[in-house]
N, C-alpha and C positions, 0 to 999 in steps of 0.2 A: 364487931360493930357496936356502936353505942347502944346502951340499954335505956337511955333517957326517953327515947321516942318509940311509940308503938307504930311500926310500919306495916305490919300484916293485919289489916283491918277486917272486921266482920262486916256483913251487909248492913247491919243496924248502925254500926259506927260510921260507915261511909255515908249512909243516908242522912245522918244527922249533920254531917259536914258539907253535904252537897248543896249547890245553889239551885238546882232543878231547872231553872230557866236560863236561856242564853244571856251572858253578861251584855250590858248595853253597848260596850265598845266593840265587841265582836259582831253583834247584830247590826251596828252602824256600818262596819266595814263591809259586811255582806250586802247591805242596802246600797252602799256607794258603788260596789262592784257590779251590782245587778243592773243591766242595761235595759231589760225588757220593759219595766214600767215607764222609763223615759221614752222608749220607742212607741209604746201604746199611747202615751200622752200626746205625742206629736204625729200620730198616724194620719189624722185627717188633714193636717197641714201638708204632709208629705204627698198624700193623694191629690190634693188640690194643685200642687206644683206640677206633677206629672200629667195632670188632666188638661193642662193648657195646650191647645193645638199649636204646634210649631212645625215649620217646614224643614228644619234641619237641627242638628244637635247644638249648633252655636246658639240658636235661639233658646234652647232648653238650658244650656249652661249660663246664659245671661240671667234667666229667671232664678236659677239656683244661687247665683252670686248675689242677687238682690234680695232674696228671701231672708226672713229673720232666723231661719233654722241654720245652725252652724254647718259648715261644710263636712266636718267629720261625722255629724249626726245623720246628714243626708246619705253619706257613704255607708254608714252602718245599716241604715234601712235597706240599701241595695244588697249589701252582703247577706243580711238575714233572708231577704226575699229570694235571692239566688241560691241560698244554702251553699255558699262558696266562700269559705273563710281563709284565714291566714296561711295555712299549710297548702291549700290548693292554689292560692295566688302565688305563693313562693315557687311552687312547681312550674307554673307558667313563666314566672320571672326567670328562673334558672335555666329554662329551656326555650327562651324567647325566640331564638333563631329558627327553631322548628315550627313555632306557631306563626311568627311574623318575620320572615327573612327580609333583609335590607333590600330596598329598591332605590338605586341612585343615592345611597347614603342615608335614606330615611326608612322608617318602619311604618308601613301603612296597613290599616285594617280595612278590608273591603267587606261590606255586609249588605244584606238586602233589607230594605225597609219598605214594606208594601210591594209594589211592582217595580221599584227603582233600586238600582245598585249605587250605594253611597260609599264614601271613603272617609277615613279619619287618620290623621298622622299623629303618632304617639310623640309626646313632648319629653317625657321623663323615663318611661319604661324602655328597656329593663334598667333597674337600679342595681348598683353594686351592693354586695352584701345580701342580707335577707329582707324580703318584703313581708314584714310581719304586721299583725294587727296593731302592735304598739307603735310601729313606725308610721302607720296610717292614723294614729291617734283614735282608734276605735275599740280599744280594749279597756275594760274595767273603768277605773277612775279617770283614765286619760280622756274618756268620752265626755267627762264633765267639764273639761277645759276646751272652750270654743276654738276651733281651727277654721281657717278660710277654705273655700272650695278652690284649691290651687291646681296647678298643672298635673301633679301626680294623682290627685283626686279625680280629675277628669279622665286620665288614662285608665285608671282602675274602674271608674264608672262605666266607661265604654265597654270594657270586658264584661262587666256584670249585666249591663242592659242588652247588649247586642251580640254576646258571644255565640249564642245558638244560631244567629243569622249570618255568621261569617261565610264568605263565599266558598272557602275550602271546606268540603264535607268532613274531612278528618278532624279539622280544628273545631268545627261546629259540633261534632259529636262529643268531643272532649269538654266542650263548654255548654252542653245541652241544657243545663238548669239555669243558664244566664239568659232569660227570655223576657224579662219585664219590658224591654223595648217594644215588644209586640203590642203592649197596652197603652203606649203613650198617646195622650190626647183622647182616649176612649174612657171617659169618666166612669161610666157604669161598669164596664168590664174590668177596669183597673181597680175600682173599689172592691168588687167581689174577689178578685185575685189576691189583693193585699190582705183583706180581712180573713179570708179562708187560710191564707198562709200563716197569719199571726195566731189563729186558733191552734194550728198545729205546733207552732213555735212555743206558745204558752204552755202547752201540755208537756213538751219536752223539757223546758226549763223548770217547770214545777218539780219534775222528777230529779233534776240535777241540783236543785237548791240545797237539799240536805248534804249532798256531796261537797258543794262549795263551802257550806258552814263547817263541815268536818275538816276540810283542808285549812280553813282559817284557824280552827281550834288547834290543829297540829302545829301550824306555823307559830301560833301564840306560845305554845308550850316550849318549842325550840328556842324562840327569842327570849323567853323568861329564863330558861336555864342558862343560856349564854351570858345573860346579864347578871345572874345571881348565884351561880354555883361557887365561884370564887376560888377555884382550884386551878393553878397554872398548868398549861400543857394539855388540857382536855380538848378533844374534838367533839363537837355536837353537830350531827348530820341528820338530814331528813331521809327517810326511806332507805335505811341501811340494813346491813346484815351483821351477824355475829359469827366468827370463825367456827366451823364445825357444827353449826345448828341448822338443821334441815327440816322441811316438811316431811313427815313420815311417809305418806302415801306417794308423794311425787318425787322424793329424793332430790329436791332442789333447795337452795338456801332460803331460810325463813327471812322475810322482810319485816322490819319494824318501823313504825311511824317516825320514831326518833331513836338514834343510837348515840350513846356517849361512851367514849373510850380514851385511854391514854396510850394505846398501842399494845398494851398487855392485858389490862382489865377492860371488860365490856359490859354495858348495860343496855338492854333493849327496852324501849318504852312504847306502849300502845296507848292511843288516845281515842276515847269514844264518848261523845256527848250527843244524846238524842232526847229532844224534847217530846217528840212523838215516837211511838214504838216502831222499830223495824228490825231487820235481821242482822244488822252489823254486829251487835253485841253477841248474838248467837254464834256467828262465825268466829269471833275472837275467843269466845268461851270454848268452842270446839278445838281450837288450836292450843289452848292454854296448858293442858296436861302434858302433851307430848313435848312442847317447847320447854316447859319447866324442868322436866327430868334432864334433858340434854344440857340446858343452861346451868343447872345446879351441878351436874357432874363435871362440867368444864370450869367451874369456879366463877362463872359470870353471874349476872343478876338480871331479873326482869321486873319491870314496874308497869303499873297501869294508872292512867288518869281516866276515871269514870264519873260521869255526871249526867244530869238531865232526867226529867220526870219519866220519859219513856223507858229509860234503863232502870231507874230506881223503883218504879211502881209496877211496871208490867213485865220486867225481865229479871225478877229476883233470882231465879234459879241460875241463869247465866252469870249474873254478877257474883253469886256465891261460888260458882265453879272457878271464876277468875280469882277471887279473893283467896281461895284454897290453893291456887297455883301461882302465887305472886310473892315476890320478896317485899314489895311495897305497893300499896294501893291508896291513891289519894283522889279527892274530888277536884273540880275545876274552879278553884278560888285562889286568890293570892296567898292566903294563909296556908292552904293545902299544898300549893306549889312550892312554898317555902319548906314544907315537910319533905317533899321530894328532893329539893336541893340539899337538905340536911342528910337525907339518906345517901345521896350520891357523894357528899363530902365524906361521910363515914366510910363508905366502901372504898373510895379511891385513896383515902389517906391512911387506911389501915394497913398493917404489915402484910 
């Protein structure tokens, strides 16, 4: 390996190179992908729409089509309130015959609203392929692009609003959380239900935010390496393994945030950026020693991208353990990622 560059850093060397706070472009990506602020911002408008007394769902759909809120944003509100997302919708879609068998060539949903039994004929469901959040335009940045409240949106909205009221008890049990239809036209009860639900959702998403940021950091490292290593024939993959490298206690393959290989040589890369302190760095430090010995013996390499004030100021012992069991440790800046690229070029181009 080249001796021009110091790849095995000390904590002090790493701290001097670190950016400590999330880069603006990563923070912006997370903000764009986070839908909860947009939902909270439009919550009162959403409540006002569902508070209008209507005799049937056609009247409700007319209001939804006329409102200033985009159709995909309305649908996202319903998904969140029902806690019934893409995977669950896909399960219904793939087994639609069991939920709503055909009647004279049509698929009809019979449900109770108050004391009356009403019906709705599906227009688009089931769809071919997968019924995903992306297909419904309700995931991440897709939610920022306005979509109309179309036929598929109406079908999905019916499931989310009246699923728990379906005439079939077996189907109603499977769709038990889809109950917001019970509150249509009841402004006080509806507002309480929606606001209580969003208090819970906000708590859950607050805990998930750091995980989202971590995934964005890993994706950024992967993309940066793909664009800048400059060695033909290399594979750069997320969440990969190294041949023969296992977790000691569990005897299962160790997984790395990014793996770079040419089919013979392998480098496992771990990424950890924490602005506030948490246990992620401790977990990675606990794995570092056992992994390093196996990787070194196999002739492979392991590298770490470490940054963030939470790591550098509050978890110095963990960072030191990682530095002591790493072939290359860099911070999360373009200059530092260039050092990682140089390290990879040295390794893969050496005899």
